[in-house]
VEXDREN-2710 file (C-alpha; in Angstrom, 1 decimal):
% VEXDREN-2710
k/r/px/py/pz
1/MET/-18.0/-0.1/-11.6
2/LYS/-15.0/0.8/-9.3
3/PRO/-15.7/5.0/-7.7
4/GLN/-12.6/8.0/-8.2
5/SER/-11.7/6.5/-4.5
6/ILE/-11.2/3.7/-4.9
7/LYS/-9.4/3.6/-9.1
8/LEU/-7.1/6.2/-7.0
9/PHE/-6.9/4.5/-3.7
10/ASP/-5.4/1.3/-6.5
11/TYR/-2.7/3.9/-8.2
12/PHE/-1.0/5.7/-4.6
13/TYR/-0.8/2.1/-2.1
14/LEU/0.7/0.4/-5.6
15/GLY/2.6/3.3/-6.1
16/SER/4.1/2.8/-2.2
17/ILE/4.4/-0.9/-2.9
18/PHE/6.9/0.0/-5.8
19/LEU/9.2/3.6/-3.6
20/GLY/9.5/0.9/-0.4
21/PHE/10.7/-1.6/-3.4
22/LEU/13.0/1.3/-4.7
23/ALA/13.9/2.4/-0.9
24/PHE/14.9/-1.6/-0.4
25/VAL/17.3/-1.9/-4.0
26/SER/19.0/1.2/-3.6
27/ALA/20.2/0.6/0.4
28/TYR/20.8/-3.2/-0.7
29/GLY/25.0/-2.5/-1.0
30/SER/25.0/-1.1/2.9
31/ILE/22.9/-4.0/4.0
32/ALA/25.1/-6.9/1.3
33/SER/25.8/-9.0/4.5
34/ALA/22.3/-11.0/5.2
35/SER/20.9/-10.1/1.8
36/ALA/19.0/-13.3/0.8
37/ILE/17.4/-13.2/4.7
38/LEU/16.1/-10.3/3.8
39/LEU/15.7/-10.1/0.4
40/THR/13.4/-13.0/1.3
41/ALA/11.8/-10.3/3.9
42/ASN/11.0/-7.7/1.3
43/LEU/9.4/-9.7/-1.7
44/ILE/7.0/-11.7/1.2
45/SER/6.4/-7.5/2.0
46/VAL/5.9/-6.5/-1.4
47/ALA/3.9/-10.1/-2.0
48/ILE/1.4/-9.6/1.0
49/GLY/0.8/-5.4/-0.2
50/VAL/-0.2/-7.1/-3.6
51/LEU/-2.7/-9.3/-2.0
52/LEU/-3.8/-6.6/0.7
53/TRP/-4.8/-4.7/-2.8
54/TYR/-6.8/-7.1/-4.2
55/LEU/-9.0/-8.1/-1.9
56/VAL/-9.9/-4.5/-1.5
57/SER/-9.2/-3.6/-5.0
58/ARG/-10.9/-6.7/-6.8
59/ARG/-12.3/-8.0/-3.7
60/ARG/-14.2/-5.3/-1.5
61/SER/-12.1/-6.9/1.5
62/THR/-13.1/-4.7/4.6
63/ILE/-11.0/-6.5/6.8
64/ALA/-8.1/-6.3/4.2
65/LYS/-9.2/-2.1/4.6
66/TRP/-8.2/-2.2/8.5
67/ILE/-4.7/-5.4/7.8
68/ILE/-3.9/-2.1/5.5
69/VAL/-4.7/0.7/7.8
70/VAL/-2.9/-0.6/10.6
71/LEU/0.1/-1.6/9.0
72/PHE/-0.1/2.1/8.1
73/LEU/-0.1/2.9/12.0
74/LEU/2.5/0.2/12.4
75/SER/5.4/2.5/9.6
76/LEU/4.4/5.7/11.2
77/ILE/6.9/4.6/14.3
78/SER/9.8/4.7/12.4
79/VAL/9.3/8.7/11.1
80/GLY/10.8/10.2/13.9
81/GLY/14.4/8.1/11.4
82/TYR/14.4/10.1/8.6
83/PHE/15.0/13.2/9.8
84/ALA/17.8/12.2/12.3
85/GLY/20.6/13.5/9.7
86/PRO/21.3/13.5/6.4
87/MET/19.0/12.0/4.3
88/PRO/20.4/9.1/1.6
89/LEU/18.2/8.3/-1.3
90/HIS/16.9/4.8/-0.2
91/GLU/15.3/7.0/2.7
92/ILE/13.8/9.8/0.3
93/TYR/12.4/7.2/-1.6
94/GLY/11.0/5.0/2.0
95/LEU/9.2/8.5/3.1
96/LEU/8.0/8.9/0.2
97/SER/6.4/5.4/-0.1
98/LEU/4.6/6.2/3.9
99/VAL/3.7/9.5/2.3
100/ALA/1.9/7.5/-1.3
101/HIS/0.8/5.0/1.7
102/ALA/-0.8/7.8/3.8
103/VAL/-2.5/9.2/0.6
104/ALA/-4.3/5.9/-0.2
105/VAL/-4.9/4.9/3.6
106/GLY/-7.3/8.2/3.6
107/LEU/-8.8/7.5/-0.2
108/LEU/-10.8/4.5/1.8
109/PHE/-12.4/6.9/3.8
110/ARG/-14.2/8.6/1.6
111/GLY/-17.5/8.1/1.2
112/ASP/-17.5/6.8/-2.4
113/ALA/-14.8/4.1/-1.0
114/ILE/-17.0/3.2/1.8
115/ARG/-20.2/2.8/-0.3
116/TRP/-18.7/1.2/-2.6
117/LEU/-17.1/-1.9/-0.3
118/GLU/-20.0/-1.8/2.0
119/SER/-22.1/-3.0/-1.1
120/ASP/-22.2/-6.5/-2.5
121/PRO/-20.3/-6.7/-6.1
122/ALA/-23.1/-8.1/-7.8
123/GLU/-24.8/-4.4/-7.3
124/ASP/-22.8/-3.3/-9.8
125/ALA/-22.6/-6.5/-12.2
126/PRO/-24.2/-5.0/-16.0
127/ASP/-27.6/-6.1/-15.8
128/THR/-26.9/-9.5/-19.3
129/GLU/-30.6/-10.5/-18.9
130/ASP/-32.1/-9.9/-22.0
END
C-alpha cells in the first residue's frame, strides 16, 4: 500500500502538470505565431511528466525520482522572470505549478516515501496463498 507521502506526491505532481498546461493554454493567444511547434513541445512535456509520475508512483523508480528533482531544479532558473513586472494569468498558473512541483519533490524525501521507494514491490503485495 502506498504511504501518505506518495499519495500526496501524486496529487501535487499531477496538479503541477495540469497547472503548467493551464499556463500554456492561457498564454496560447499571445504565442499563436509558432503554435504548432509549441503545442507539440508542450504535449511532449506533459507526456514526459506523466511518464515520470507513473515510474515513481507505480513502478517505484528512484531514477525517475532524481530526474524529477533535476527537472525541478532546472525550472528554478526562470523564477526571477515571474517577478519582473505585471503578472498575467499564464504566469500565475506557471508560478502555482512551480510551487506544486516543489511540494511534490519535497514529499519524495519524507521518510515513508524513501522507505517505500527503496522497498521491493512484492513485499506490499497481499498474501493470496491459503
